ZAKOLZA-853893 format. One line per field, with one value per residue (C-alpha): residue number from 1; residue in three letters; x, y, z. Coordinates in steps of 0.25 Angstrom, whole numbers, plus 5000, padded with zeros to 4 digits. Example, Ala and Ser with C-alpha at 12.3 -4.5 7.8 and 13.67 -1.06 7.14 Angstrom:
nr c(1, 2) $
rest c(ALA, SER) $
c1 c(5049, 5055) $
c2 c(4982, 4996) $
c3 c(5031, 5029) $
END
This chain:
nr c(1, 2, 3, 4, 5, 6, 7, 8, 9, 10, 11, 12, 13, 14, 15, 16, 17, 18, 19, 20, 21, 22, 23, 24, 25, 26, 27, 28, 29, 30, 31, 32, 33, 34, 35, 36, 37, 38, 39, 40, 41, 42, 43, 44, 45, 46, 47, 48, 49, 50, 51, 52, 53, 54, 55, 56, 57, 58, 59, 60, 61, 62, 63, 64, 65, 66, 67, 68, 69, 70, 71, 72, 73, 74, 75, 76, 77, 78, 79, 80, 81, 82, 83, 84, 85, 86, 87, 88, 89, 90, 91, 92, 93, 94, 95, 96, 97, 98, 99, 100, 101, 102, 103, 104, 105, 106, 107, 108, 109, 110, 111, 112, 113) $
rest c(UNK, UNK, UNK, UNK, UNK, UNK, UNK, UNK, UNK, UNK, UNK, UNK, UNK, UNK, UNK, UNK, UNK, UNK, UNK, UNK, UNK, UNK, UNK, UNK, UNK, UNK, UNK, UNK, UNK, UNK, UNK, UNK, UNK, UNK, UNK, UNK, UNK, UNK, UNK, UNK, UNK, UNK, UNK, UNK, UNK, UNK, UNK, UNK, UNK, UNK, UNK, UNK, UNK, UNK, UNK, UNK, UNK, UNK, UNK, UNK, UNK, UNK, UNK, UNK, UNK, UNK, UNK, UNK, UNK, UNK, UNK, UNK, UNK, UNK, UNK, UNK, UNK, UNK, UNK, UNK, UNK, UNK, UNK, UNK, UNK, UNK, UNK, UNK, UNK, UNK, UNK, UNK, UNK, UNK, UNK, UNK, UNK, UNK, UNK, UNK, UNK, UNK, UNK, UNK, UNK, UNK, UNK, UNK, UNK, UNK, UNK, UNK, UNK) $
c1 c(5000, 5005, 5004, 4995, 4985, 4986, 4983, 4971, 4968, 4968, 4959, 4948, 4946, 4935, 4944, 4955, 4957, 4960, 4955, 4960, 4951, 4950, 4947, 4937, 4929, 4931, 4924, 4912, 4911, 4912, 4923, 4933, 4929, 4915, 4926, 4932, 4919, 4914, 4929, 4926, 4912, 4918, 4910, 4923, 4938, 4948, 4962, 4973, 4985, 4999, 4998, 4988, 4977, 4962, 4959, 4946, 4941, 4929, 4922, 4925, 4920, 4907, 4906, 4908, 4900, 4887, 4889, 4890, 4878, 4871, 4876, 4872, 4859, 4859, 4864, 4875, 4887, 4888, 4875, 4878, 4890, 4882, 4872, 4882, 4888, 4874, 4871, 4885, 4881, 4868, 4875, 4883, 4874, 4864, 4876, 4878, 4865, 4863, 4876, 4869, 4857, 4864, 4870, 4859, 4852, 4865, 4865, 4848, 4850, 4849, 4861, 4861, 4864) $
c2 c(5000, 5013, 5026, 5031, 5020, 5021, 5036, 5033, 5021, 5030, 5040, 5031, 5025, 5032, 5033, 5039, 5053, 5059, 5073, 5084, 5092, 5104, 5097, 5089, 5099, 5107, 5094, 5095, 5109, 5110, 5116, 5108, 5111, 5104, 5092, 5094, 5094, 5080, 5074, 5080, 5072, 5059, 5058, 5058, 5057, 5061, 5054, 5063, 5065, 5064, 5079, 5079, 5083, 5077, 5069, 5064, 5052, 5053, 5043, 5054, 5066, 5058, 5059, 5072, 5078, 5070, 5078, 5090, 5087, 5085, 5097, 5106, 5099, 5107, 5094, 5097, 5090, 5082, 5076, 5075, 5067, 5060, 5057, 5053, 5044, 5036, 5035, 5028, 5018, 5016, 5013, 5003, 4996, 4996, 4989, 4979, 4975, 4972, 4965, 4957, 4954, 4949, 4939, 4935, 4933, 4923, 4915, 4912, 4909, 4895, 4889, 4890, 4877) $
c3 c(5000, 4996, 5005, 4995, 4997, 5011, 5012, 5001, 5012, 5024, 5017, 5013, 5027, 5037, 5048, 5042, 5051, 5038, 5042, 5049, 5060, 5050, 5038, 5045, 5050, 5036, 5029, 5039, 5040, 5053, 5064, 5070, 5083, 5080, 5075, 5091, 5097, 5090, 5095, 5109, 5109, 5104, 5092, 5083, 5088, 5078, 5076, 5079, 5068, 5074, 5076, 5084, 5076, 5073, 5061, 5056, 5047, 5038, 5048, 5058, 5051, 5046, 5061, 5062, 5050, 5057, 5070, 5061, 5055, 5069, 5074, 5063, 5066, 5080, 5088, 5100, 5097, 5109, 5104, 5090, 5094, 5102, 5091, 5082, 5090, 5094, 5080, 5079, 5090, 5083, 5069, 5076, 5083, 5073, 5064, 5076, 5075, 5062, 5062, 5073, 5065, 5054, 5062, 5068, 5056, 5049, 5062, 5059, 5046, 5042, 5034, 5020, 5013) $
END
C-alpha cells in the first residue's frame, strides 16, 4: 500500500478526525464555541492532534449538525445533546432487537432438506 492509498483510506473513514475545529465550524455554519459546548455536554469528544488541537470526524460532524438543527429550532443545547444521545440509544436498541428477532426466527425454522 502506498502512502497516498493510506491517506485516501483514512479520508473514506467516517471516524477519521480529518477536520480542524475552524473547518468543522465553517462546514456546519456555526461557531467554535458551539462545538466546544457540545463537547462539554459530552455529545462528541473530538480527538486531539499532537499539538492538542481538536480534530473532528465526519461522523462527529453529522452529530453536531443534528445538534445545531435542534438548537436552531429553539431547543436548549443541553436538551438537544440529551435528545441526540437518547435517539442514538433507541436506534441501537432497535438494531439489537431486530437481531434477536432474526435469531429467534432462524431457530424455529424447520430444517430444509
